[in-house]
C-alpha positions as CSV (number, residue, x, y, z in Angstrom):
1,M,-12.6,-36.4,21.3
2,R,-9.8,-35.6,22.9
3,D,-8.2,-38.4,21.0
4,G,-8.9,-36.6,18.0
5,V,-8.4,-33.0,19.3
6,T,-6.9,-31.7,21.9
7,P,-8.3,-28.8,23.8
8,R,-5.1,-26.9,22.6
9,A,-5.9,-27.8,19.0
10,G,-9.5,-26.8,19.6
11,L,-8.5,-23.2,20.5
12,L,-6.7,-23.1,17.5
13,V,-9.5,-24.3,15.5
14,L,-11.4,-20.9,17.0
15,A,-8.8,-18.5,16.5
16,V,-9.0,-19.7,12.8
17,L,-12.3,-19.5,12.7
18,A,-11.8,-15.4,14.0
19,V,-9.1,-14.5,11.7
20,Q,-11.2,-16.0,8.5
21,L,-14.4,-14.3,9.9
22,A,-12.5,-11.1,10.3
23,F,-10.8,-11.7,6.8
24,I,-14.4,-11.8,5.4
25,A,-15.4,-8.5,7.5
26,S,-12.6,-6.7,6.1
27,Y,-13.0,-7.6,2.7
28,I,-16.6,-6.6,2.4
29,G,-16.1,-3.5,4.7
30,A,-14.0,-2.1,2.5
31,F,-15.1,-2.9,-0.9
32,H,-19.1,-3.3,-0.6
33,K,-19.5,0.4,-1.2
34,P,-16.3,2.8,-2.5
35,S,-17.2,6.2,-3.2
36,P,-14.9,9.2,-3.7
37,H,-13.5,11.2,-0.4
38,R,-11.6,14.6,-1.1
39,I,-10.0,13.0,-4.0
40,P,-7.0,15.7,-4.2
41,I,-7.7,17.3,-7.9
42,A,-5.9,20.3,-9.2
43,V,-8.5,23.4,-10.5
44,T,-7.5,26.0,-13.0
45,A,-10.1,28.4,-14.9
46,P,-9.9,32.3,-15.5
47,A,-8.8,33.9,-12.7
48,E,-12.1,35.6,-12.1
49,R,-14.0,32.3,-11.9
50,L,-11.1,30.2,-10.1
51,D,-11.6,30.8,-6.9
52,A,-15.6,30.2,-6.8
53,L,-15.3,27.3,-8.5
54,A,-12.6,25.9,-5.9
55,R,-15.1,26.2,-3.4
56,Q,-18.3,25.0,-5.5
57,L,-15.5,22.3,-5.5
58,D,-15.0,21.7,-1.9
59,T,-18.3,22.1,-0.7
60,L,-20.0,19.3,-3.1
61,P,-22.4,16.8,-1.4
62,G,-20.3,13.8,0.6
63,A,-17.3,16.0,0.1
64,P,-16.0,13.7,-3.1
65,L,-12.8,16.4,-3.8
66,D,-10.2,18.3,-2.4
67,A,-10.3,21.1,-5.1
68,R,-6.6,22.7,-5.1
69,P,-6.6,25.8,-7.1
70,V,-3.3,26.9,-9.3
71,A,-2.9,29.3,-12.1
72,D,-2.1,27.2,-14.8
73,E,-2.0,24.0,-17.0
74,A,1.4,23.6,-16.3
75,T,0.8,24.2,-12.9
76,A,-1.9,21.4,-12.3
77,R,0.4,18.9,-14.8
78,R,3.3,19.1,-12.5
79,M,1.4,18.4,-9.7
80,I,0.0,15.3,-11.2
81,D,3.6,14.3,-12.3
82,D,4.9,14.7,-8.2
83,R,1.4,12.6,-7.0
84,E,0.6,15.7,-5.3
85,V,-3.1,15.3,-6.8
86,Y,-5.2,12.2,-9.0
87,G,-6.1,14.3,-12.1
88,A,-6.4,18.4,-12.9
89,F,-10.0,20.2,-14.1
90,V,-9.2,22.9,-16.8
91,V,-11.7,25.0,-17.3
92,S,-11.6,26.9,-20.9
93,A,-12.2,30.3,-20.9
94,T,-12.8,30.4,-25.1
95,N,-15.9,27.8,-25.0
96,A,-18.1,25.2,-23.3
97,T,-15.8,22.4,-23.6
98,D,-13.6,21.8,-20.7
99,R,-10.9,19.3,-20.0
100,L,-10.0,16.5,-17.1
101,I,-6.9,15.3,-17.2
102,I,-6.5,12.0,-15.4
103,A,-3.3,9.3,-14.3
104,S,-4.5,5.8,-14.5
105,G,-1.5,4.3,-13.5
106,A,-2.3,6.0,-10.2
107,G,-5.3,3.6,-9.6
108,A,-7.5,3.7,-12.5
109,S,-11.0,3.4,-10.4
110,V,-10.2,7.1,-9.2
111,G,-10.1,8.5,-13.0
112,Q,-13.5,6.7,-13.0
113,A,-15.0,8.6,-10.4
114,L,-13.6,11.6,-11.2
115,E,-15.6,11.5,-14.2
116,Q,-18.6,10.6,-12.4
117,V,-18.2,13.7,-10.4
118,F,-17.7,15.9,-12.9
119,T,-20.4,15.0,-15.7
120,P,-23.2,16.4,-13.6
121,L,-22.0,19.2,-12.5
122,E,-20.8,20.0,-16.2
123,D,-24.5,19.3,-17.3
124,A,-26.2,21.7,-15.3
125,Q,-24.3,24.5,-16.8
126,D,-24.9,23.1,-20.5
127,R,-21.2,22.4,-20.5
128,A,-19.0,19.2,-21.3
129,F,-15.5,17.9,-21.0
130,T,-13.0,15.8,-22.5
131,V,-11.0,13.4,-20.7
132,E,-7.2,12.7,-21.5
133,D,-5.0,10.3,-19.4
134,V,-1.8,11.2,-19.2
135,K,-0.6,8.2,-17.4
136,P,-2.6,5.4,-18.8
137,A,-1.8,2.0,-17.9
138,L,0.5,0.1,-19.7
139,L,0.5,-3.2,-21.3
140,G,0.3,-5.9,-19.2
141,D,-0.7,-3.9,-16.5
142,A,-4.2,-4.0,-16.7
143,R,-6.4,-1.2,-14.9
144,G,-3.1,-0.6,-13.0
145,L,-3.2,-3.7,-10.8
146,S,0.2,-5.5,-11.7
147,G,1.9,-3.5,-9.1
148,F,-0.6,-4.3,-6.0
149,Y,0.0,-7.8,-7.0
150,L,3.4,-7.5,-7.8
151,A,3.7,-5.6,-3.6
152,L,1.4,-8.6,-2.5
153,G,3.2,-11.1,-4.0
154,W,6.3,-9.8,-2.3
155,V,4.7,-9.6,1.1
156,V,3.4,-13.0,1.1
157,G,6.7,-14.3,0.4
158,G,8.1,-12.0,3.7
159,Y,5.9,-14.0,6.0
160,L,5.9,-17.4,4.6
161,V,9.5,-17.6,4.7
162,A,9.5,-16.7,8.3
163,I,7.0,-19.1,9.0
164,A,9.4,-21.7,7.4
165,L,12.9,-20.5,8.9
166,S,10.6,-20.8,12.0
167,A,9.6,-24.7,10.7
168,S,12.3,-26.6,11.9
169,K,13.7,-25.4,15.8
170,G,10.6,-23.5,17.0
171,A,8.8,-20.1,16.3
172,R,11.2,-18.7,19.2
173,P,15.1,-18.6,18.8
174,A,16.9,-20.2,21.3
175,N,19.5,-18.0,21.3
176,P,21.0,-15.2,19.9
177,H,23.4,-17.3,17.3
178,R,20.5,-18.9,15.5
179,A,18.3,-15.8,15.4
180,A,21.2,-14.3,13.4
181,I,21.3,-17.2,11.2
182,R,17.3,-16.7,10.6
183,L,17.7,-13.1,9.8
184,L,20.8,-13.6,7.5
185,S,18.6,-16.5,5.7
186,L,15.8,-14.0,5.5
187,L,18.6,-11.3,3.8
188,A,19.4,-13.7,1.2
189,Y,15.8,-14.9,0.5
190,A,14.9,-11.3,0.3
191,L,17.3,-10.1,-2.2
192,L,16.7,-13.2,-4.6
193,S,12.8,-12.2,-4.3
194,G,13.4,-9.0,-5.1
195,L,14.9,-9.8,-7.9
196,G,13.0,-12.7,-9.2
197,G,9.8,-10.5,-9.2
198,A,11.1,-7.9,-10.8
199,L,12.3,-10.1,-13.4
200,V,8.6,-11.3,-14.0
201,A,6.9,-7.9,-14.1
202,T,9.6,-6.5,-16.6
203,T,10.2,-9.8,-18.9
204,V,7.1,-11.6,-18.1
205,T,4.2,-8.8,-18.4
206,G,6.2,-6.4,-19.5
207,A,4.7,-4.5,-16.7
208,G,7.9,-3.0,-15.1
209,A,9.7,-2.8,-18.2
210,G,12.7,-0.7,-17.8
211,H,12.7,-0.4,-14.1
212,L,14.3,-4.0,-13.7
213,A,17.0,-2.3,-10.5
214,R,14.5,-0.2,-8.6
215,L,11.6,-2.7,-8.5
216,T,14.4,-5.2,-7.6
217,C,16.3,-3.0,-4.3
218,F,12.4,-2.2,-3.1
219,G,10.9,-5.4,-3.7
220,A,13.9,-7.0,-1.4
221,L,13.4,-4.3,1.3
222,L,9.0,-5.3,0.8
223,V,10.6,-8.6,1.5
224,L,12.7,-8.4,4.4
225,A,10.1,-5.8,6.2
226,S,7.0,-8.4,6.5
227,G,9.7,-10.9,7.2
228,A,11.9,-9.6,10.0
229,V,8.4,-8.0,11.4
230,T,6.8,-11.9,11.1
231,M,10.1,-13.2,13.1
232,A,10.0,-10.8,15.5
233,L,6.0,-11.7,16.5
234,Q,6.9,-15.3,16.6
235,A,9.9,-14.8,18.8
236,A,7.7,-12.8,21.4
237,L,4.8,-14.5,20.7
238,G,5.3,-17.8,19.5
239,F,2.7,-19.5,16.8
240,A,0.5,-16.8,18.2
241,G,2.7,-14.1,16.2
242,T,2.0,-15.9,13.2
243,G,-1.8,-15.4,13.3
244,V,-0.9,-11.5,14.0
245,A,1.4,-11.3,11.4
246,V,-1.7,-12.8,9.2
247,V,-4.1,-10.2,10.3
248,L,-2.2,-7.2,9.7
249,F,-0.8,-8.2,6.1
250,V,-3.9,-9.9,5.1
251,V,-7.1,-9.1,6.6
252,L,-6.0,-5.5,7.5
253,G,-3.3,-4.9,4.6
254,N,-4.6,-6.1,1.5
255,P,-8.0,-4.6,1.1
256,S,-6.7,-1.1,2.3
257,A,-3.3,-1.3,-0.1
258,G,-5.2,0.7,-2.8
259,G,-5.3,-2.0,-5.3
260,A,-8.6,-1.9,-7.0
261,Y,-9.3,0.8,-5.0
262,P,-7.3,3.6,-3.5
263,A,-7.5,5.1,-0.7
264,P,-9.8,8.0,-1.5
265,L,-12.6,5.6,-2.3
266,L,-12.3,3.5,0.4
267,P,-14.0,3.9,3.6
268,A,-12.4,5.9,6.5
269,F,-11.1,2.9,9.1
270,W,-9.1,1.5,5.9
271,R,-7.8,4.6,3.8
272,T,-6.3,5.7,7.2
273,I,-4.2,2.3,7.6
274,G,-3.2,2.0,4.3
275,P,-0.4,4.0,4.0
276,W,0.8,2.4,7.2
277,L,1.3,-1.1,6.4
278,P,3.3,-3.2,3.8
279,P,1.0,-4.2,1.2
280,G,-0.3,-0.3,0.8
281,L,3.0,1.2,0.8
282,G,4.2,-1.5,-1.6
283,T,1.5,-0.7,-4.1
284,D,2.1,3.2,-4.0
285,A,6.1,3.1,-4.4
286,I,6.1,0.2,-7.0
287,R,2.8,2.9,-9.1
288,G,5.6,5.5,-8.2
289,I,8.7,3.7,-9.8
290,V,6.7,2.5,-12.4
291,Y,4.7,5.5,-13.8
292,F,5.8,8.5,-11.8
293,D,9.7,8.2,-12.1
294,G,10.1,7.3,-8.8
295,A,7.9,10.2,-7.3
296,G,6.5,9.5,-3.8
297,V,8.9,6.4,-3.1
298,G,10.7,7.7,-0.2
299,R,7.7,7.7,2.7
300,P,7.3,4.4,1.8
301,A,10.9,3.2,1.4
302,V,11.6,5.1,4.9
303,V,8.4,3.5,6.5
304,L,9.6,-0.3,5.5
305,S,13.4,0.4,6.7
306,S,11.4,0.9,9.9
307,Y,9.8,-2.0,9.7
308,A,12.9,-4.1,9.1
309,L,15.0,-2.4,12.1
310,L,12.6,-3.0,14.3
311,G,11.7,-6.6,13.1
312,V,15.8,-7.2,13.1
313,L,15.7,-5.7,16.6
314,G,12.5,-7.5,18.1
315,T,13.9,-11.2,16.9
316,L,17.4,-10.5,18.6
317,A,15.5,-8.7,21.7
318,A,13.3,-12.1,21.9
319,S,15.9,-14.3,22.0
320,G,18.4,-12.3,24.0
321,G,21.1,-10.5,21.6
322,V,20.3,-7.4,22.6
323,P,20.9,-6.2,25.9
324,R,17.7,-5.3,27.9
325,I,17.8,-1.4,28.6
326,A,17.6,-2.6,32.5
327,A,20.8,-4.1,32.4
328,F,22.3,-0.6,32.4
329,V,20.5,0.4,35.2
330,P,22.5,0.8,39.0
331,R,20.2,-1.8,41.1
332,R,19.2,0.2,44.3
333,R,20.8,-1.4,47.3
């Protein structure tokens, strides 16, 4: 056995098996039973019914809705545009037909879940409702998934280029000069990758038409953030750092990103971590750019900038390029 598989290789095989099983468990755990949990929704109705309706919706079994009572339909629509809610329910004061306003661009499955929640409620009161989609998925963006795949491609590119750059001289940069060269190479790749991904989305599929500049800038940031963190992990942990990056970005990041099922439809663990990992940050921001005129993009940009900064500093620190705090503390005599 040792002629073909060394003990170290055997340990790596076991590590790969662990990551593989974690991958399977994470995807099945996230997607095996999607169910709505406190989906933010604006609600407007005649004044005498509004508070009671909001309480009723908030106390439904399983807590599928988080009702936000508002004075009028215009306010509800503004909240959808600002991405404060996923939809709005407008109760008619003149007839038995109400309206459910959804935004498929924020995730088609959430709109479907809202329809499923309101159908039995309306049936029980001998009422009906129509559905209006104010942010329908664009041509070339079936079910609003293109943003998820675009974000995933950028994240994958980020950590793969970090792995490629480490292949020539080892995972750990031997000195600050080598670390700086790798980081500058990553920056150049991020800019090229951001532009390339945005061109594919806007010209080939048309899913992001009219948003080339914004998508390019955000894509470059997403690639830089995922690549810099991977470099820092490799610099600190060696080859094992690559495995940690895969666990963060693929095993945990992809199923929690809100692609097929946005956060309100995921189990608690995945909806908690998704908004803090690059795939989820990217998916959320791209949808904001394409469908909501940039609403909600600020937070993902700040968090990803923090990722990039920590990745750069971590890579330089592991190579000796950032002075340690201890060096400035006087030693006791």
